[in-house]
Structure formats: structure tokens, C-alpha cells
NUMARFI-447404 format. One record per residue (C-alpha): x, y, z. Coordinates in pm, 1 decimal, always signed. Layout:
N
+----------+----------+----------+
!       xx !       yy !       zz !
+----------+----------+----------+
!        X !        Y !        Z !
...
+----------+----------+----------+
% end
This chain:
345
+----------+----------+----------+
!       xx !       yy !       zz !
+----------+----------+----------+
!  -2966.4 !  +2186.8 !  -1765.8 !
!  -2987.5 !  +2052.8 !  -1429.5 !
!  -2770.6 !  +1743.1 !  -1530.4 !
!  -2506.5 !  +1947.2 !  -1682.0 !
!  -2446.9 !  +2172.5 !  -1391.5 !
!  -2423.3 !  +1932.5 !  -1189.8 !
!  -2153.3 !  +1741.7 !  -1362.9 !
!  -1983.2 !  +2059.8 !  -1379.2 !
!  -1975.8 !  +2121.8 !  -1022.0 !
!  -1853.7 !  +1751.2 !   -939.9 !
!  -1585.2 !  +1846.7 !  -1208.6 !
!  -1478.9 !  +2093.7 !   -993.3 !
!  -1497.4 !  +1964.7 !   -676.6 !
!  -1299.9 !  +1675.4 !   -771.5 !
!  -1037.6 !  +1874.0 !   -932.7 !
!   -981.0 !  +2108.9 !   -576.6 !
!   -972.5 !  +1793.9 !   -440.4 !
!   -692.1 !  +1665.4 !   -667.9 !
!   -470.5 !  +1968.3 !   -593.6 !
!   -514.3 !  +2015.8 !   -219.2 !
!   -445.8 !  +1665.5 !   -212.5 !
!   -122.0 !  +1701.6 !   -375.5 !
!    -60.3 !  +2012.9 !   -122.5 !
!   -154.1 !  +1775.8 !   +132.0 !
!   +106.6 !  +1520.4 !    +21.0 !
!   +373.6 !  +1753.9 !    -54.7 !
!   +307.2 !  +1958.6 !   +329.9 !
!   +318.5 !  +1569.4 !   +528.8 !
!   +619.5 !  +1493.8 !   +325.8 !
!   +781.3 !  +1789.6 !   +467.6 !
!   +653.5 !  +1713.3 !   +791.6 !
!   +806.8 !  +1400.5 !   +759.4 !
!  +1146.4 !  +1487.7 !   +710.2 !
!  +1168.3 !  +1697.1 !   +992.0 !
!  +1078.0 !  +1484.5 !  +1231.8 !
!  +1332.3 !  +1270.6 !  +1344.8 !
!  +1611.3 !  +1236.6 !  +1611.2 !
!  +1718.9 !  +1585.0 !  +1474.0 !
!  +1442.8 !  +1815.1 !  +1478.5 !
!  +1535.8 !  +2000.8 !  +1150.8 !
!  +1320.2 !  +2326.5 !  +1083.2 !
!  +1038.5 !  +2316.3 !   +818.9 !
!  +1181.5 !  +2595.8 !   +669.9 !
!  +1519.4 !  +2438.8 !   +646.0 !
!  +1357.9 !  +2117.5 !   +452.3 !
!  +1182.5 !  +2402.1 !   +202.5 !
!  +1467.4 !  +2591.2 !   +180.1 !
!  +1648.7 !  +2260.5 !    +75.6 !
!  +1404.8 !  +2105.8 !   -201.5 !
!  +1425.4 !  +2493.4 !   -312.1 !
!  +1791.2 !  +2464.3 !   -346.0 !
!  +1773.9 !  +2154.3 !   -513.3 !
!  +1501.7 !  +2278.6 !   -773.5 !
!  +1717.3 !  +2582.2 !   -846.6 !
!  +1392.2 !  +2803.2 !   -720.7 !
!  +1617.6 !  +2917.6 !   -406.6 !
!  +1970.1 !  +2989.4 !   -334.8 !
!  +1969.2 !  +2955.1 !    +70.4 !
!  +2266.4 !  +2851.0 !   +287.8 !
!  +2190.1 !  +2566.1 !   +512.2 !
!  +2343.2 !  +2409.0 !   +744.7 !
!  +2531.6 !  +2072.9 !   +574.7 !
!  +2453.3 !  +1841.2 !   +799.4 !
!  +2099.7 !  +1911.1 !   +811.7 !
!  +2161.9 !  +1858.9 !   +397.7 !
!  +2334.4 !  +1536.3 !   +421.1 !
!  +2061.6 !  +1396.1 !   +641.4 !
!  +1706.8 !  +1590.6 !   +434.4 !
!  +1918.2 !  +1437.0 !    +83.1 !
!  +2052.6 !  +1121.8 !   +234.8 !
!  +1783.2 !   +966.2 !   +444.4 !
!  +1491.3 !  +1146.3 !   +564.5 !
!  +1372.5 !  +1228.3 !   +199.4 !
!  +1384.3 !   +878.9 !    +89.4 !
!  +1175.7 !   +740.5 !   +373.7 !
!   +893.1 !   +992.6 !   +297.9 !
!   +871.1 !   +913.8 !    -64.7 !
!   +921.6 !   +598.6 !    -80.3 !
!   +638.4 !   +606.1 !   +250.7 !
!   +379.7 !   +786.4 !    +28.3 !
!   +463.3 !   +507.9 !   -263.6 !
!   +394.2 !   +210.5 !    -35.5 !
!    +40.6 !   +400.4 !   +133.1 !
!    -64.9 !   +486.2 !   -285.6 !
!    +33.7 !   +125.5 !   -405.7 !
!   -168.0 !    -67.7 !   -103.1 !
!   -496.9 !   +190.1 !   -138.5 !
!   -462.3 !    +69.3 !   -517.9 !
!   -431.6 !   -280.3 !   -405.1 !
!   -708.7 !   -267.3 !   -213.1 !
!   -980.1 !    -51.1 !   -404.2 !
!   -926.7 !   -308.2 !   -711.5 !
!   -899.0 !   -637.9 !   -473.5 !
!  -1223.6 !   -502.1 !   -271.0 !
!  -1427.9 !   -472.7 !   -643.6 !
!  -1282.7 !   -817.7 !   -796.8 !
!  -1409.2 !   -978.4 !   -544.2 !
!  -1722.9 !   -799.5 !   -420.5 !
!  -1624.0 !   -818.6 !   -119.2 !
!  -1594.9 !   -502.1 !   +163.0 !
!  -1286.2 !   -637.6 !   +317.4 !
!  -1056.5 !   -776.6 !    +71.0 !
!   -713.2 !   -624.4 !    +70.5 !
!   -317.9 !   -730.2 !    +50.5 !
!   -333.6 !   -808.7 !   +445.6 !
!   -665.3 !   -963.7 !   +502.1 !
!   -695.7 !  -1230.6 !   +153.7 !
!   -306.4 !  -1348.7 !   +304.1 !
!    -91.5 !  -1159.3 !    +76.6 !
!    +95.8 !   -950.1 !   +223.5 !
!   +207.2 !  -1304.2 !   +427.3 !
!   +320.4 !  -1463.3 !    +94.8 !
!   +518.5 !  -1204.4 !    +23.4 !
!   +679.6 !  -1172.3 !   +335.6 !
!   +748.6 !  -1529.1 !   +349.4 !
!   +918.2 !  -1470.0 !    -39.2 !
!  +1085.0 !  -1223.0 !    +64.9 !
!  +1242.9 !  -1360.2 !   +451.0 !
!  +1338.0 !  -1712.8 !   +221.1 !
!  +1504.0 !  -1470.2 !    +39.2 !
!  +1710.0 !  -1303.2 !   +268.9 !
!  +1766.1 !  -1592.9 !   +525.4 !
!  +1869.0 !  -1841.8 !   +305.8 !
!  +2055.4 !  -1618.9 !   +111.1 !
!  +1919.7 !  -1706.7 !   -228.5 !
!  +2076.1 !  -1351.1 !   -454.7 !
!  +2093.0 !   -988.5 !   -352.8 !
!  +1958.9 !   -701.3 !   -400.6 !
!  +1621.1 !   -494.4 !   -440.1 !
!  +1506.5 !   -725.2 !   -750.7 !
!  +1582.6 !  -1030.0 !   -655.6 !
!  +1415.5 !   -951.3 !   -323.2 !
!  +1074.1 !   -814.4 !   -511.4 !
!  +1123.5 !  -1182.9 !   -713.4 !
!  +1134.4 !  -1384.5 !   -452.1 !
!   +843.4 !  -1120.6 !   -258.3 !
!   +613.8 !  -1164.5 !   -583.8 !
!   +628.3 !  -1538.3 !   -577.2 !
!   +577.9 !  -1562.4 !   -266.9 !
!   +222.6 !  -1268.5 !   -338.3 !
!   +169.3 !  -1521.1 !   -649.7 !
!   +142.1 !  -1853.3 !   -447.6 !
!    -81.6 !  -1669.9 !   -191.3 !
!   -373.8 !  -1594.7 !   -468.4 !
!   -350.7 !  -1909.1 !   -586.1 !
!   -423.5 !  -2131.9 !   -226.5 !
!   -687.2 !  -1821.3 !   -217.4 !
!   -781.1 !  -1904.0 !   -531.1 !
!   -791.4 !  -2257.3 !   -511.2 !
!   -980.0 !  -2327.1 !   -179.0 !
!  -1297.1 !  -2029.4 !   -294.9 !
!  -1293.6 !  -2166.3 !   -689.0 !
!  -1684.9 !  -2289.3 !   -758.8 !
!  -1756.8 !  -2209.5 !   -388.2 !
!  -2084.2 !  -2036.9 !   -275.5 !
!  -2113.3 !  -1816.3 !    -25.8 !
!  -1781.4 !  -1648.3 !   -197.5 !
!  -1723.8 !  -1368.2 !     -8.3 !
!  -1692.2 !  -1546.5 !   +359.5 !
!  -1524.6 !  -1832.8 !   +144.2 !
!  -1277.7 !  -1589.5 !    +15.6 !
!  -1214.5 !  -1436.0 !   +393.2 !
!  -1154.8 !  -1780.8 !   +513.1 !
!   -968.0 !  -1871.4 !   +239.6 !
!   -778.9 !  -1566.5 !   +360.2 !
!   -765.4 !  -1651.5 !   +720.4 !
!   -631.0 !  -1945.2 !   +624.7 !
!   -334.0 !  -1852.8 !   +423.3 !
!   -229.1 !  -1563.7 !   +605.3 !
!   -158.4 !  -1844.8 !   +906.6 !
!    +33.2 !  -2073.8 !   +668.0 !
!   +231.6 !  -1827.0 !   +542.0 !
!   +323.3 !  -1723.8 !   +892.1 !
!   +387.3 !  -2000.1 !  +1000.7 !
!   +639.2 !  -2152.7 !   +672.1 !
!   +816.3 !  -1769.1 !   +765.6 !
!   +815.3 !  -1834.8 !  +1176.2 !
!   +981.2 !  -2133.7 !  +1052.3 !
!  +1251.8 !  -2055.0 !   +818.8 !
!  +1364.5 !  -1768.4 !  +1070.9 !
!  +1390.0 !  -2039.8 !  +1381.3 !
!  +1552.4 !  -2314.7 !  +1136.3 !
!  +1785.6 !  -2113.7 !   +939.9 !
!  +1833.2 !  -1757.3 !  +1019.6 !
!  +2089.8 !  -1627.0 !  +1333.7 !
!  +1987.2 !  -1427.2 !  +1650.0 !
!  +2080.7 !  -1097.2 !  +1521.7 !
!  +1894.7 !  -1164.4 !  +1203.3 !
!  +1619.2 !  -1294.0 !  +1303.4 !
!  +1573.2 !   -983.1 !  +1497.1 !
!  +1631.9 !   -789.9 !  +1263.7 !
!  +1418.1 !   -998.0 !  +1076.7 !
!  +1071.9 !   -966.2 !  +1269.4 !
!  +1125.0 !   -629.3 !  +1345.8 !
!  +1083.5 !   -576.9 !   +976.1 !
!   +807.1 !   -825.9 !   +878.4 !
!   +634.5 !   -536.8 !  +1136.1 !
!   +686.2 !   -261.2 !   +871.2 !
!   +971.7 !     -0.8 !   +903.0 !
!  +1120.9 !   +258.6 !   +636.0 !
!  +1418.4 !   +265.3 !   +821.8 !
!  +1657.8 !   +121.1 !   +549.7 !
!  +1504.9 !   +296.8 !   +223.5 !
!  +1710.3 !   +411.7 !    +53.6 !
!  +1655.2 !   +620.4 !   -317.1 !
!  +1717.2 !   +363.3 !   -492.8 !
!  +1397.1 !   +187.6 !   -321.6 !
!  +1231.2 !   +480.2 !   -424.9 !
!  +1250.0 !   +468.3 !   -747.9 !
!  +1194.1 !    +84.2 !   -822.7 !
!   +807.7 !   +167.2 !   -568.2 !
!   +733.9 !   +447.3 !   -846.5 !
!   +769.8 !   +259.2 !  -1103.7 !
!   +588.9 !     +4.0 !  -1031.9 !
!   +293.6 !   +163.0 !   -832.2 !
!   +273.8 !   +435.6 !  -1144.1 !
!   +322.2 !   +161.9 !  -1396.8 !
!    +25.0 !    -84.4 !  -1209.7 !
!   -252.7 !   +222.5 !  -1123.6 !
!   -211.7 !   +337.6 !  -1488.0 !
!   -262.4 !    -60.1 !  -1585.5 !
!   -597.0 !    -45.4 !  -1324.8 !
!   -697.1 !   +266.4 !  -1429.8 !
!   -659.9 !   +104.5 !  -1816.6 !
!   -956.5 !   -158.4 !  -1664.3 !
!  -1123.5 !   +106.2 !  -1464.5 !
!  -1463.6 !    +20.1 !  -1665.5 !
!  -1349.2 !   -300.2 !  -1575.1 !
!  -1379.9 !   -212.4 !  -1315.8 !
!  -1689.4 !    -91.2 !  -1267.4 !
!  -1851.5 !   -366.8 !  -1430.6 !
!  -1739.0 !   -570.5 !  -1185.8 !
!  -1902.9 !   -409.6 !   -890.3 !
!  -2240.7 !   -554.9 !  -1018.8 !
!  -2086.9 !   -921.0 !  -1076.4 !
!  -1966.5 !  -1160.7 !  -1357.6 !
!  -2300.4 !  -1113.7 !  -1571.2 !
!  -2261.4 !   -794.4 !  -1585.3 !
!  -1951.2 !   -812.6 !  -1659.5 !
!  -1981.8 !  -1003.3 !  -1942.4 !
!  -2271.0 !   -889.0 !  -2096.6 !
!  -2055.2 !   -536.5 !  -2119.1 !
!  -1813.6 !   -777.5 !  -2408.7 !
!  -1558.5 !   -750.5 !  -2074.7 !
!  -1344.9 !  -1069.3 !  -2084.8 !
!  -1311.5 !  -1121.0 !  -1754.8 !
!  -1108.5 !  -1414.0 !  -1737.1 !
!   -837.9 !  -1203.4 !  -1907.2 !
!   -924.4 !   -862.5 !  -1717.7 !
!   -902.0 !  -1053.6 !  -1337.0 !
!   -557.5 !  -1246.9 !  -1416.3 !
!   -425.7 !   -930.3 !  -1531.6 !
!   -573.2 !   -695.3 !  -1227.6 !
!   -477.5 !  -1006.2 !  -1005.4 !
!   -134.8 !  -1030.2 !  -1077.7 !
!    -92.7 !   -627.7 !  -1116.2 !
!   -157.2 !   -646.1 !   -710.3 !
!    +90.4 !   -882.7 !   -653.0 !
!   +372.6 !   -736.9 !   -817.0 !
!   +290.7 !   -363.5 !   -624.5 !
!   +232.1 !   -579.9 !   -268.0 !
!   +558.3 !   -783.4 !   -372.7 !
!   +756.3 !   -479.0 !   -433.3 !
!   +587.3 !   -304.2 !    -81.4 !
!   +651.8 !   -546.8 !    +92.9 !
!  +1002.5 !   -648.4 !    +17.9 !
!  +1118.9 !   -260.2 !   +104.4 !
!   +903.8 !   -258.6 !   +451.1 !
!   +760.9 !   -545.6 !   +598.6 !
!   +391.7 !   -645.8 !   +570.4 !
!   +187.2 !   -328.6 !   +645.7 !
!   -186.8 !   -396.5 !   +728.4 !
!   -520.4 !   -249.5 !   +673.0 !
!   -428.1 !    +55.0 !   +424.5 !
!   -584.3 !   -106.1 !   +126.5 !
!   -894.4 !   -221.5 !   +362.6 !
!   -958.2 !   +179.6 !   +516.2 !
!   -842.8 !   +448.9 !   +259.4 !
!  -1097.8 !   +294.8 !    -62.2 !
!  -1409.5 !   +289.3 !   +188.2 !
!  -1366.1 !   +634.6 !   +335.8 !
!  -1246.8 !   +754.7 !    -73.2 !
!  -1560.0 !   +599.8 !   -225.9 !
!  -1785.8 !   +744.2 !    +48.8 !
!  -1675.4 !  +1137.2 !    -76.9 !
!  -1631.5 !  +1042.4 !   -432.9 !
!  -1851.3 !   +756.2 !   -549.3 !
!  -1744.1 !   +436.0 !   -695.8 !
!  -1667.7 !   +529.8 !   -988.2 !
!  -1286.9 !   +373.5 !  -1094.1 !
!  -1210.0 !   +631.4 !  -1278.4 !
!  -1164.7 !   +864.3 !   -939.9 !
!  -1179.6 !   +625.2 !   -691.2 !
!   -834.3 !   +490.9 !   -756.3 !
!   -670.6 !   +790.0 !   -757.4 !
!   -833.1 !   +921.0 !   -412.4 !
!   -748.8 !   +616.2 !   -269.6 !
!   -358.3 !   +622.7 !   -428.0 !
!   -319.6 !  +1046.1 !   -272.5 !
!   -514.6 !   +970.0 !    +22.9 !
!   -287.5 !   +651.8 !    +63.1 !
!     -1.9 !   +772.0 !    +58.4 !
!    -71.1 !  +1098.0 !   +276.8 !
!   -207.7 !   +793.2 !   +581.9 !
!   +104.3 !   +587.4 !   +494.1 !
!   +331.2 !   +904.6 !   +546.5 !
!   +172.7 !  +1052.2 !   +848.6 !
!   +165.3 !   +678.2 !   +946.3 !
!   +574.5 !   +700.6 !   +976.9 !
!   +589.4 !  +1016.0 !  +1184.4 !
!   +378.0 !   +833.9 !  +1419.9 !
!   +613.8 !   +562.3 !  +1457.6 !
!   +910.4 !   +777.8 !  +1561.8 !
!   +693.7 !   +983.9 !  +1775.5 !
!   +519.6 !   +782.8 !  +1984.3 !
!   +742.2 !   +653.8 !  +2221.6 !
!  +1082.9 !   +848.6 !  +2070.1 !
!  +1404.3 !   +847.9 !  +2060.2 !
!  +1273.6 !   +485.4 !  +1979.4 !
!  +1014.2 !   +393.5 !  +1693.6 !
!   +771.1 !   +183.0 !  +1646.8 !
!   +719.1 !    -56.5 !  +1336.6 !
!   +509.2 !   +161.0 !  +1127.2 !
!   +229.0 !   -194.0 !  +1102.2 !
!   +118.6 !   -108.1 !  +1461.7 !
!    +29.1 !   +250.1 !  +1391.3 !
!   -168.1 !   +112.1 !  +1097.4 !
!   -335.0 !   -165.9 !  +1267.1 !
!   -461.4 !   +128.2 !  +1542.1 !
!   -635.0 !   +258.7 !  +1289.7 !
!   -675.4 !     +4.3 !  +1076.1 !
!   -884.5 !   -241.2 !  +1368.5 !
!  -1152.7 !    -36.3 !  +1456.8 !
!  -1227.4 !    +61.5 !  +1131.6 !
!  -1247.0 !   -354.5 !  +1036.5 !
!  -1481.3 !   -372.8 !  +1340.0 !
!  -1701.8 !   -125.5 !  +1166.4 !
!  -1718.0 !   -305.7 !   +846.6 !
!  -1787.1 !   -595.7 !  +1040.5 !
!  -2045.6 !   -445.3 !  +1240.5 !
!  -2232.6 !   -313.0 !   +946.7 !
!  -2227.9 !   -640.3 !   +724.1 !
!  -2394.6 !   -836.1 !   +990.7 !
!  -2647.4 !   -575.4 !  +1034.1 !
!  -2771.3 !   -585.1 !   +706.2 !
+----------+----------+----------+
% end
């Protein structure tokens, strides 16, 4: 009886948390739309959304409406999708690798995706978001392959995985720098270097549609394998004993995280530490079960990234900081805490 009551309370807690998270996400997106060089009242943003949905019919300033629909709303929505995607990747990689420090940025996947995207932009191979995403995906998968090659069959997997990720980051960052130095014009080099630190300034509705599709499909795949992810937490032997095809699941989830990371990097550059911070915080509040953890991480990552984008525009206004700088200011202290606690254990 006590177990039934406890499960019921947990179900109510999870439902309320989900509803509150969705409401908070809507609020921070509206706040992100209102903040900028041209300040737009929050009520005008809400009325613009209501007018578009047919719920209200309030006349608004045409300039405000144009800024909202043509620039800021798409930017805030892309930021939310990118934050959700990075948080999902972090939660999945931490389970697959049984490593508290695993995430796309630390493992060099973001650096590999950056190399692929920059190669497409600077060398002029194709054009359009799909081609850019394809180049980023190739770079991300190359980084995964490099890390897997260095850690294959080695003991001390956790430490070796992080060291291999550091090596992959240095290698692909060097390739990116070489490509920019030898093939890019001065203006192109400045634009690419600012973009690599993370920026949502150039994203519009086509990028949102692509990011939304990739993140939703990726989340669905990860949720489908949530039971396998729970088993991976206890090791490959535990997963095999439950009849899980370990090799196939690993390949599928690695490919999924590489695709999500590559899509995000192709739009916004390399943004670190979101995939590290968010899953740990959500695991503390909601527990280790991945069916709950993945959804909670996606919502929290979306909220964090929109807030980071807002902070990037407000800290040194009217100029903008790269979003990656803001997330690093939050993530590095958290990274240090994890290393300190791991050393004590």
C-alpha cells in the first residue's frame, strides 16, 4: 500500500514538474523575444502570439511585429531546440560511457562537427543548411570514431575516454584553425571564429524547422531505448543479461547523438557544458530512470539555452557575447565540482 501511495505521489510530482517546465519555457521564450536593441514590451509579445493563433485581435506596432516574427521568435525557438538537443546528448553519452563527464563538447564531438561545418563554409562545398549539416555530421562521426579507436579494448575506460576526447578536441580544433588560416578571407575568418563560439544571430524559421525535426526524432529514438540506457548504467554485462543487443544499441545511439550535435553545430557553432550540467541536475531531482530523465533534461536544457542567449545580449549591451562564453561561465565551475567529487570517491 505504501509503495502504491509513493508511486502516485511521484506521478503527481512528475506531472506538475512537466507542466511547470513547459510554462516556464514559454515565459523565457517570450522574454527572449522582448529583449534586444529594440526593447519590446512583454505584453506586446504575448499579444503578437495570441493574434497569430487567433486568440486575440489587438492592434500592434508594425515594427514590433516584424522584429518578433522575422528575427527574435525564430532565434528563441532555435535556442530552445539546441539546448534540448545538447542536454539529451549529454544524458545519453553519460549512460553509454558510464562517465559523469561525458558530453559532446568534452568528447570532441562538437569540435569534429565544427571542423566539418567550417570545411563546407570556407571551402565552398555546396550550400544550404542540409549540406552544412551533412558536413558537420561527417566531422562529428569522425570525432566519435577517433575517440572509439583510442579507447577500444583499453582498461581504465572512464579516464581514457576523457583523455581521448581532449585529444580529439585538440586535433579537430587544429584542423579547423588550419582551414581558416589557409583558405578563408579576413572577413570570413572573423565571422567563422565568432560563430564557432556560439551564436544564434543568423538563424531563421528554416533552421528552426530542421532543428525541431532532428531533436524530436532524436528524443523519440532515445526514449525508445530508455530501458537499454537504464541497463547500460550498470554495465554491458547487465544489458546483455536482459537480452539487449549492446552493439546495435550503442551504434544507434552514438549515431543519433552525432546527428543532433552536428545539426546544432551547423546552426549555432560549438556550445559547451549544457550537455554536462543539465543531466546531472535533472538526475538529482528526478532520479536515474531515462524515460523521465530525457524529457526533464530536454525541457531544462531548452530553458537554460534561452536564458543563456538572453544573457549574451544583456551583459555587454548593445553588443552581444557569444553564447558559448555564457554557458562556459556556468559550466566550468560545475565541471570542477564533478572532478573534485570524483577524486574524493
